[in-house]
C-alpha positions in Angstrom: -24.2 -8.6 -51.7 -23.2 -5.0 -51.7 -22.6 -2.9 -54.8 -20.1 -0.2 -54.0 -19.9 3.2 -55.6 -17.4 5.9 -54.7 -18.4 9.6 -54.7 -15.3 11.7 -54.1 -13.6 10.1 -51.2 -16.7 8.7 -49.7 -17.8 5.1 -50.5 -21.5 4.1 -50.5 -22.9 0.6 -50.4 -26.1 -0.6 -52.0 -27.8 -4.0 -51.7 -30.7 -5.9 -50.4 -32.5 -2.8 -49.3 -29.7 -1.8 -47.0 -27.8 1.3 -48.1 -25.5 3.7 -46.3 -22.1 5.2 -46.1 -19.2 2.9 -45.7 -15.8 4.0 -44.3 -12.6 2.1 -44.5 -11.3 1.1 -41.0 -7.6 0.9 -41.7 -7.1 4.7 -42.4 -8.8 5.4 -39.1 -6.3 3.1 -37.3 -3.5 4.9 -39.0 -4.9 8.3 -38.1 -5.3 7.3 -34.4 -1.7 6.0 -34.3 -0.5 9.3 -35.8 -2.5 11.5 -33.4 -1.1 9.5 -30.5 2.4 9.8 -31.8 3.1 6.0 -31.9 6.6 5.2 -33.2 6.9 4.8 -37.0 8.1 1.2 -36.6 4.8 0.4 -34.8 2.7 2.1 -37.4 4.3 0.0 -40.1 3.1 -3.2 -38.4 -0.5 -2.2 -37.9 -3.4 -4.2 -39.5 -7.0 -4.4 -39.0 -6.7 -7.6 -36.8 -3.6 -6.6 -34.8 -3.9 -2.9 -34.0 -5.2 -3.1 -30.5 -2.5 -5.6 -29.4 0.2 -3.5 -31.2 -1.0 -0.4 -29.5 -0.9 -2.0 -26.1 2.5 -3.7 -26.9 4.1 -0.3 -27.4 2.7 1.1 -24.1 -0.5 2.7 -25.2 -3.4 2.3 -22.7 -7.2 2.5 -22.9 -9.4 4.5 -20.7 -13.2 4.0 -20.4 -14.3 7.6 -19.9 -17.5 6.7 -18.1 -15.8 4.5 -15.6 -13.1 7.0 -15.1 -15.5 9.8 -14.2 -17.3 7.5 -11.8 -14.1 6.6 -10.0 -13.2 10.3 -9.3 -14.3 11.9 -6.0 -17.1 14.3 -6.5 -18.2 12.9 -9.9 -18.9 9.4 -9.0 -22.7 9.8 -9.5 -22.5 12.1 -12.5 -24.4 11.1 -15.6 -21.8 10.6 -18.3 -22.3 10.7 -22.1 -20.0 8.1 -23.8 -20.4 7.2 -27.4 -20.5 3.5 -28.5 -20.9 1.2 -31.5 -22.4 -2.1 -32.3 -22.2 -4.5 -35.3 -25.3 -6.0 -36.9 -24.7 -9.0 -39.2 -27.3 -10.4 -41.7 -27.3 -13.6 -43.6 -29.8 -15.7 -45.6 -30.2 -19.3 -44.4 -30.6 -22.4 -46.5 -34.4 -21.9 -46.4 -34.1 -18.3 -47.7 -35.0 -16.7 -44.4 -33.0 -13.6 -43.4 -31.2 -14.1 -40.0 -29.2 -11.9 -37.7 -26.7 -12.6 -34.9 -27.9 -11.4 -31.5 -26.3 -11.3 -28.1 -28.3 -12.5 -25.1 -27.7 -10.3 -22.1 -27.7 -11.6 -18.6 -31.4 -10.6 -18.2 -32.3 -12.5 -21.4 -32.9 -9.4 -23.5 -31.3 -9.5 -27.0 -29.0 -6.9 -28.5 -25.9 -6.8 -30.6 -22.2 -7.2 -29.8 -20.6 -3.8 -29.1 -19.9 -1.3 -26.4 -18.5 2.1 -25.4 -15.8 3.9 -27.1 -12.4 4.3 -25.4 -9.9 7.0 -24.9 -6.4 5.9 -25.9 -3.4 7.3 -23.9 0.3 7.4 -24.9 3.1 9.6 -23.6 0.8 12.2 -22.2 -1.5 12.3 -25.2 -5.2 11.3 -25.1 -7.3 10.6 -28.2 -10.8 9.2 -28.6 -11.1 6.2 -30.9 -13.4 6.6 -33.8 -16.8 4.9 -33.3 -16.0 2.7 -36.4 -12.9 1.5 -34.6 -15.0 0.9 -31.5 -17.3 -1.4 -33.5 -14.4 -3.6 -34.8 -12.6 -3.6 -31.4 -15.7 -4.5 -29.3 -16.8 -7.2 -31.8 -13.4 -8.9 -31.4 -13.6 -8.6 -27.5 -17.0 -10.1 -27.4 -16.7 -12.9 -30.0 -13.0 -13.6 -29.9 -12.9 -13.1 -33.7 -12.0 -10.3 -36.2 -14.8 -9.1 -38.4 -13.2 -9.0 -41.8 -15.9 -7.2 -43.9 -16.9 -3.7 -44.6 -19.5 -2.1 -42.4 -22.4 0.1 -43.6 -23.8 2.7 -41.3 -27.3 1.7 -40.4 -28.6 4.2 -37.7 -27.9 5.5 -34.3 -29.8 5.6 -31.1 -29.6 7.5 -27.9 -28.6 5.1 -25.1 -30.2 5.3 -21.8 -28.2 2.8 -19.9 -28.9 2.1 -16.2 -25.9 1.5 -14.0 -26.5 0.5 -10.4 -25.8 3.4 -8.3 -25.5 5.8 -11.1 -28.0 8.0 -13.0 -28.9 7.4 -16.6 -26.2 7.8 -19.2 -27.3 9.4 -22.3 -25.0 9.1 -25.4 -25.1 8.2 -29.1 -24.7 4.6 -30.0 -23.9 3.9 -33.7 -25.0 0.8 -35.4 -23.2 -0.6 -38.4 -24.3 -3.5 -40.5 -23.0 -6.1 -43.0 -24.4 -8.9 -45.1 -22.4 -12.1 -44.7 -22.7 -15.7 -45.7 -24.7 -18.0 -43.4 -21.7 -20.0 -42.7 -19.8 -17.0 -41.4 -22.8 -15.9 -39.3 -22.9 -19.3 -37.6 -19.2 -19.1 -37.0 -19.3 -15.6 -35.4 -22.1 -16.8 -33.2 -19.9 -19.3 -31.5 -17.9 -16.5 -30.0 -18.1 -15.9 -26.2 -18.5 -12.8 -24.1 -18.7 -12.0 -20.4 -21.7 -9.9 -21.3 -23.7 -12.8 -22.8 -23.9 -15.6 -25.3 -24.6 -15.2 -29.1 -27.2 -16.9 -31.2 -28.5 -16.7 -34.8 -32.1 -15.7 -34.9 -34.5 -15.4 -37.9 -35.6 -11.8 -38.3 -39.2 -13.0 -38.7 -38.9 -14.5 -35.2 -37.5 -11.4 -33.5 -40.7 -10.6 -31.9 -40.5 -13.8 -29.9 -37.8 -12.3 -27.8 -37.4 -9.4 -25.3 -35.5 -6.6 -26.9 -32.7 -4.5 -25.2 -34.2 -1.0 -25.2 -31.3 0.6 -27.0 -31.5 -2.0 -29.8 -35.2 -1.9 -30.3 -35.0 0.8 -33.1 -32.6 -1.4 -35.0 -34.6 -4.6 -34.7 -37.6 -2.6 -36.2 -35.3 -1.4 -38.9 -34.3 -5.0 -39.8 -37.9 -6.0 -39.9 -38.7 -3.1 -42.3 -35.7 -3.9 -44.6 -36.1 -7.7 -44.8 -39.7 -8.5 -44.0 -41.4 -6.0 -46.3 -44.0 -8.5 -47.4 -45.0 -9.3 -43.7 -45.6 -5.6 -43.1 -47.7 -5.4 -46.2 -49.8 -8.3 -45.0 -50.4 -6.6 -41.7 -48.4 -9.2 -39.6 -46.2 -6.4 -38.1 -47.1 -3.1 -37.0 
């Protein structure tokens, strides 16, 4: 899997052609709790798996900035930038093929589990959650399971989401990746979401599906990273 190397306070991961910056999620949870001014007794209980429930338990609330703007008189049709994050998981199956977990949207396009960053509110304070926190939170909301590994920054895209009755929304969407066991990949794929179902797809079969526009750049990246021999043979353009 990944080989980690620390340079100063920044950790990098190298492995299987994927490389990028990795950041620890727990310090970002602590930082958000501190900025919001959550009680010390709450901060002591925070973990990677319980931070959202603990935030809510002590009275902190979430606000989706895009939805909030669209609910206000006079700005309901305003194009709103709202950052987001997705998690891309990779595993090698028993036949040696590289696979990824995809989410089937309601229109049968495939993407990855993830969504928009939220603003957290507590006692009059408002703070954006870091996009890395967004990735972990959204993954749990959409699969019902905590992702327990480290994430490597893969790439970002500029989203151009179409919302009925609203203009396009342009915003950066961060994609984080991790290599996991095939058993774990299949386990995560059993998770349910209101936005769609999940499935494990071989990377060499990705072209058999319709790609969600905002994820297309990442699907191409996965093909470049894991199907180099197919590119050399001219089977992918």
